[in-house]
C-alpha positions in Angstrom: 16.6 -10.3 -8.8 18.9 -13.0 -7.5 21.5 -12.1 -4.8 24.2 -14.5 -3.8 26.2 -13.7 -0.6 28.8 -15.5 1.5 27.3 -17.7 4.2 28.3 -15.4 7.1 26.0 -12.7 5.7 22.9 -14.7 6.5 22.4 -13.5 10.1 22.5 -9.8 8.9 19.3 -10.4 6.9 17.3 -10.7 10.1 17.4 -6.9 10.1 15.4 -6.8 6.9 13.0 -9.5 8.1 12.3 -7.5 11.3 12.3 -4.0 9.6 9.7 -5.2 7.1 9.2 -6.6 3.6 6.2 -7.5 1.5 4.8 -10.7 0.1 2.1 -11.3 -2.5 -0.8 -13.5 -1.8 -4.5 -13.9 -2.5 -7.2 -12.0 -0.6 -9.6 -14.5 1.0 -6.9 -16.9 1.8 -6.8 -18.1 5.4 -3.8 -17.1 7.6 -2.8 -20.8 7.7 -3.0 -21.1 3.9 -0.9 -17.9 3.5 1.7 -19.3 5.9 1.8 -22.4 3.7 1.8 -20.8 0.3 3.5 -17.5 0.9 6.1 -18.5 3.4 6.5 -22.2 2.8 5.8 -23.2 6.4 4.3 -26.7 7.1 1.7 -27.4 9.8 4.2 -28.9 12.1 6.4 -25.7 12.0 3.4 -23.4 12.3 2.0 -25.3 15.3 5.3 -25.7 17.1 7.3 -22.6 16.2 5.0 -19.8 14.9 3.5 -19.0 18.3 2.7 -15.3 17.9 0.8 -13.9 14.9 -0.5 -10.4 14.6 -2.8 -9.3 11.7 -3.2 -5.5 11.5 -1.9 -5.2 15.1 -4.4 -7.7 16.5 -3.4 -11.2 17.8 -4.7 -14.2 15.7 -5.7 -17.5 17.3 -7.9 -19.0 14.6 -5.6 -19.5 11.6 -8.2 -21.3 9.6 -11.0 -18.8 9.8 -9.1 -15.5 9.8 -8.5 -14.3 6.2 -6.1 -11.9 4.6 -6.8 -9.1 2.2 -4.8 -6.6 0.2 -2.9 -4.1 2.4 -2.9 -6.2 5.6 0.1 -6.1 7.9 1.2 -9.4 9.4 3.9 -9.9 12.1 5.1 -13.3 13.1 7.2 -14.5 16.0 8.1 -17.5 18.0 7.1 -17.7 21.7 7.8 -14.4 23.4 9.2 -14.3 27.0 7.4 -13.2 30.1 3.7 -12.7 30.9 3.0 -10.5 28.0 4.6 -13.0 25.7 2.4 -15.8 27.1 -0.7 -13.7 26.9 0.0 -12.7 23.2 0.8 -16.2 22.1 -1.6 -18.2 20.0 -4.2 -20.5 21.6 -3.3 -20.4 25.2 -5.1 -20.5 28.5 -4.5 -16.7 29.1 -5.8 -15.4 25.8 -8.9 -14.1 27.5 -6.7 -11.3 28.9 -6.4 -9.9 25.4 -9.9 -10.5 24.2 -10.5 -6.8 23.5 -7.7 -6.6 21.0 -7.8 -10.0 19.2 -8.9 -10.2 15.5 -12.7 -9.7 15.4 -13.3 -9.7 11.6 -13.4 -13.2 10.4 -15.2 -12.4 7.1 -13.8 -13.8 3.9 -13.4 -11.5 1.0 -13.4 -12.4 -2.7 -10.2 -13.8 -4.2 -8.0 -11.1 -5.6 -4.3 -10.3 -5.6 -3.1 -9.1 -2.2 0.2 -7.6 -1.0 0.9 -7.9 2.7 3.4 -6.0 4.7 5.4 -8.5 6.7 7.7 -8.6 9.7 9.3 -11.7 11.2 10.7 -11.4 14.7 12.9 -13.2 17.2 14.1 -16.7 16.8 11.5 -17.3 14.1 13.6 -14.9 11.8 16.7 -17.0 12.6 14.9 -20.3 12.0 13.0 -19.4 8.8 15.1 -16.5 7.3 17.2 -18.5 4.8 14.1 -20.3 3.5 12.1 -17.1 3.2 14.9 -15.3 1.4 15.4 -18.3 -1.0 11.7 -18.3 -1.8 11.7 -14.6 -2.5 10.5 -11.4 -0.8 9.7 -7.9 -1.9 11.9 -5.1 -0.4 11.8 -1.4 -0.9 14.7 -0.6 -3.3 16.0 2.3 -1.2 16.0 0.2 2.0 17.7 -2.7 0.3 20.4 -0.4 -1.2 21.1 1.1 2.2 21.2 -2.3 3.8 23.6 -3.8 1.2 25.9 -0.8 1.0 27.5 -1.9 4.3 27.7 -5.5 3.1 29.3 -5.0 -0.3 32.2 -7.3 0.5 29.8 -10.1 1.3 28.0 -10.0 -2.1 29.2 -12.7 -4.4 26.9 -11.8 -7.3 23.7 -9.8 -7.6 21.5 -9.7 -10.6 24.4 -10.7 -12.8 26.4 -7.7 -11.5 29.1 -7.0 -9.1 28.2 -5.3 -5.8 28.8 -1.7 -7.1 26.8 -2.3 -10.3 23.9 -3.9 -8.4 23.8 -1.0 -5.9 23.8 1.5 -8.8 20.9 -0.4 -10.3 19.0 -0.3 -7.0 19.6 3.4 -6.8 17.8 3.8 -10.1 14.7 2.0 -8.9 11.9 3.0 -6.6 9.3 1.0 -4.7 9.4 -2.7 -4.0 11.8 -5.0 -5.8 11.5 -8.8 -5.9 14.6 -10.5 -4.6 15.8 -14.0 -3.8 18.8 -14.4 -1.7 21.1 -17.5 -1.4 24.2 -18.0 0.7 27.3 -19.7 -0.6 
């Protein structure tokens, strides 16, 4: 479903990016490949801006030899402040302080469809949010309807319907819905 909103509405979508959404990918894909294909990030952006990556609650350092699978949970962020932020960041001098919780399973699974639960935090949500939303994400219909109810006046068009019609349509759906959001 396509949603077009006024430009000022863009910042509000950081709530959805941080609360959680889903993306489809392929099991057996490396984290780096998933960041390329699923999120549209290039290597320069990954290396300079995506400084914190958690896969199933464990920090990831080796993006090329850590693989995703169906049902994984991934959280992404830019550099986090403070000592904890430094320690949790990718490939840093202090990563040995978290060696007990880092990703241990580097086995590759067979290629198959995979759906990942995603969260994007901090300034990374601000920097990449419009691009992610334009590419498309999956959001629970009830969560999306609740979110958009308070933003009806910011909706230009949604799925060929006005705001009220689109919200009524969302209320009739359950589970994840695929959306692409642009801002005019």
